[in-house]
Legacy VTK file of the C-alpha trace (Angstrom):
# vtk DataFile Version 3.0
C-alpha trace
ASCII
DATASET POLYDATA
POINTS 229 float
41.201 23.426 -3.996
42.589 19.894 -4.226
41.423 17.383 -6.792
39.670 15.446 -4.019
37.832 18.594 -2.955
36.785 19.226 -6.537
35.317 15.720 -6.702
33.496 16.228 -3.418
32.129 19.495 -4.747
30.813 17.787 -7.884
29.077 15.100 -5.831
27.688 17.743 -3.486
26.271 19.687 -6.446
24.475 16.558 -7.673
23.011 16.087 -4.201
21.843 19.707 -4.090
20.094 19.197 -7.432
18.113 16.316 -5.877
16.484 18.556 -3.274
12.904 19.376 -4.263
11.083 22.625 -3.393
8.979 22.475 -0.236
10.845 19.518 1.282
11.534 18.970 4.951
15.288 18.412 4.720
17.855 16.802 7.016
21.478 17.936 6.681
24.475 16.148 8.191
28.020 17.326 8.705
31.499 16.893 7.270
33.663 18.298 4.491
31.501 17.026 1.627
28.294 18.163 3.309
29.865 21.618 3.655
30.127 21.768 -0.151
26.512 20.596 -0.363
25.289 23.398 1.916
27.013 26.043 -0.218
25.579 24.500 -3.404
22.120 24.406 -1.838
22.470 28.050 -0.809
23.457 29.058 -4.354
20.470 27.213 -5.779
18.107 28.759 -3.233
19.340 32.269 -4.047
18.691 31.693 -7.750
15.252 30.129 -7.242
13.821 29.993 -3.697
13.243 26.396 -2.598
10.761 27.369 0.135
11.827 24.401 2.225
9.261 23.323 4.787
11.956 22.709 7.408
15.679 22.057 7.788
17.138 19.946 10.583
20.879 19.482 10.999
23.177 17.284 13.088
25.928 19.721 14.099
26.456 23.318 15.167
28.943 23.750 12.335
26.370 22.831 9.700
23.753 24.947 11.464
25.970 28.021 11.297
26.774 27.417 7.630
23.096 26.935 6.765
22.190 30.148 8.557
24.978 31.981 6.731
23.351 30.779 3.523
20.026 32.266 4.565
18.233 29.164 5.877
16.263 28.934 9.125
17.257 25.763 11.005
14.681 23.777 12.982
14.942 21.249 15.803
14.119 17.597 15.059
11.550 17.681 17.866
9.606 20.335 15.926
9.330 18.271 12.715
6.991 15.317 12.205
9.062 13.647 9.477
11.810 14.598 7.051
11.495 13.935 3.331
15.219 13.586 2.647
18.420 13.612 4.713
21.799 14.221 3.091
24.900 13.258 5.047
28.336 11.681 4.749
29.679 8.402 6.142
33.011 7.176 7.498
32.768 3.774 5.808
30.315 2.248 3.313
30.310 -1.451 2.405
29.112 -3.303 -0.687
25.599 -3.612 0.793
25.406 0.152 1.419
25.632 -0.284 5.176
27.856 2.191 6.953
29.808 3.320 9.976
29.286 6.878 11.196
30.395 8.736 14.283
33.917 9.892 13.566
32.744 13.270 14.824
30.940 11.728 17.830
27.551 12.947 16.537
26.136 9.564 15.485
23.331 9.532 18.069
21.692 12.636 16.613
22.652 11.560 13.076
20.817 8.267 13.512
17.778 9.958 15.034
17.587 12.229 12.017
18.144 9.345 9.582
15.455 7.034 10.971
12.944 9.893 10.903
13.589 10.608 7.226
11.687 9.032 4.332
14.868 8.899 2.233
18.581 9.037 3.073
21.380 10.059 0.713
25.085 9.805 1.563
27.874 11.638 -0.252
31.339 10.054 0.034
34.638 9.832 -1.818
36.010 6.458 -2.840
38.373 6.286 0.154
35.319 5.551 2.331
34.398 2.384 0.428
35.085 -1.103 1.786
33.892 -4.602 0.996
33.180 -5.377 4.655
32.690 -2.855 7.426
35.878 -2.296 9.386
39.086 -0.330 8.956
37.477 2.370 11.107
36.735 2.398 14.847
33.073 1.714 15.604
31.853 4.363 18.069
29.559 3.375 20.902
28.086 6.172 23.010
27.689 5.026 26.622
26.395 6.445 29.881
29.296 7.404 32.184
27.595 5.757 35.169
28.019 2.273 33.655
30.875 2.897 31.204
33.299 0.805 33.273
31.026 -2.230 33.101
30.329 -1.701 29.395
34.062 -1.444 28.692
34.758 -4.711 30.524
31.917 -6.458 28.697
33.220 -5.324 25.305
36.731 -6.416 26.276
35.518 -9.889 27.250
33.692 -10.132 23.919
36.940 -9.448 22.039
35.755 -6.136 20.637
38.999 -4.281 21.508
37.439 -1.247 23.197
39.193 2.072 23.823
37.839 5.280 25.303
37.859 8.159 22.855
39.915 11.061 24.182
39.800 14.779 23.448
42.763 17.006 22.603
43.561 17.377 26.305
43.847 13.615 26.726
40.608 13.387 28.701
37.591 11.259 27.873
35.633 12.946 25.132
32.176 14.093 26.219
29.394 14.054 23.633
26.735 16.692 23.068
24.533 14.687 25.462
27.156 14.449 28.214
28.093 10.830 27.528
31.344 9.057 26.645
32.466 7.240 23.500
33.972 3.756 23.518
35.493 2.939 20.125
35.566 -0.722 19.103
38.678 -1.538 17.061
37.620 -4.695 15.240
38.554 -5.194 11.580
36.576 -6.506 9.883
33.542 -6.267 12.095
31.659 -9.457 12.913
28.214 -9.877 11.322
26.978 -6.255 11.413
23.337 -7.090 12.145
24.342 -9.388 14.982
26.728 -6.842 16.463
24.088 -4.115 16.204
21.555 -6.324 18.010
24.131 -7.074 20.739
24.870 -3.378 21.254
21.191 -2.417 21.137
20.502 -4.925 23.922
23.375 -3.752 26.144
22.191 -1.637 29.072
24.147 1.601 29.273
24.647 1.901 25.512
22.960 5.062 24.240
23.666 4.529 20.524
26.271 3.023 18.198
27.666 3.999 14.819
26.368 1.099 12.748
23.949 2.509 10.179
22.353 -0.580 8.674
19.620 -0.718 6.002
19.104 3.049 6.317
20.590 4.702 3.248
18.717 4.667 -0.066
21.303 6.274 -2.364
25.064 6.825 -2.146
26.908 9.302 -4.379
30.579 8.333 -4.693
33.264 10.705 -5.959
35.981 8.666 -7.707
39.563 9.747 -8.301
39.086 9.405 -12.070
36.629 12.300 -11.960
33.435 10.271 -12.179
30.521 10.457 -9.759
28.951 7.045 -9.210
25.401 6.623 -7.933
24.479 3.447 -6.071
20.912 2.709 -5.016
19.785 0.158 -2.461
LINES 1 230
229 0 1 2 3 4 5 6 7 8 9 10 11 12 13 14 15 16 17 18 19 20 21 22 23 24 25 26 27 28 29 30 31 32 33 34 35 36 37 38 39 40 41 42 43 44 45 46 47 48 49 50 51 52 53 54 55 56 57 58 59 60 61 62 63 64 65 66 67 68 69 70 71 72 73 74 75 76 77 78 79 80 81 82 83 84 85 86 87 88 89 90 91 92 93 94 95 96 97 98 99 100 101 102 103 104 105 106 107 108 109 110 111 112 113 114 115 116 117 118 119 120 121 122 123 124 125 126 127 128 129 130 131 132 133 134 135 136 137 138 139 140 141 142 143 144 145 146 147 148 149 150 151 152 153 154 155 156 157 158 159 160 161 162 163 164 165 166 167 168 169 170 171 172 173 174 175 176 177 178 179 180 181 182 183 184 185 186 187 188 189 190 191 192 193 194 195 196 197 198 199 200 201 202 203 204 205 206 207 208 209 210 211 212 213 214 215 216 217 218 219 220 221 222 223 224 225 226 227 228
């Protein structure tokens, strides 16, 4: 295990300790979340948490949760989540973030907005003063993707279709395409989010603004920093 993995594991353990018995829990995806799931499983085996429900945002996390003895629910079957624990691709000084490097941001945002509290676990490489330095994913309907692409191009947002390993346009879980916006730094995040929200054909984008309550940050010096909104 690398030093970075050890730090992620420490942060993940802290996150697992924040889960309360009987919660309805949301679980994201990613390398740090994988450590969290194992830590949560260890804790549950020692003292059953009797979680009311668990909803996750990826098949990979679902399989790992099931391997740890948890029963995974669908978001549609849960009224509201108490806490969602996830990662992020970038986090700025205001605790706003970019997600969607794994093209799952539509489900991730649905889970996040239906959770009373959101906690992100990241390492310090994900921190930035202003959002940027990472492509902003925009999930679009294929039927109007051409028009969306042209509109983003005219707006100076430097769009590019996300491709899969075969060099074809990546298809999301919902059968849509991803247009990545390569702008660094991003213009005013709230303004850009409003623009994308109002664009017909856009399903969802990777700007997660004013959503997270707490961020656990694993630093290279071995410390775990906690930032609260």
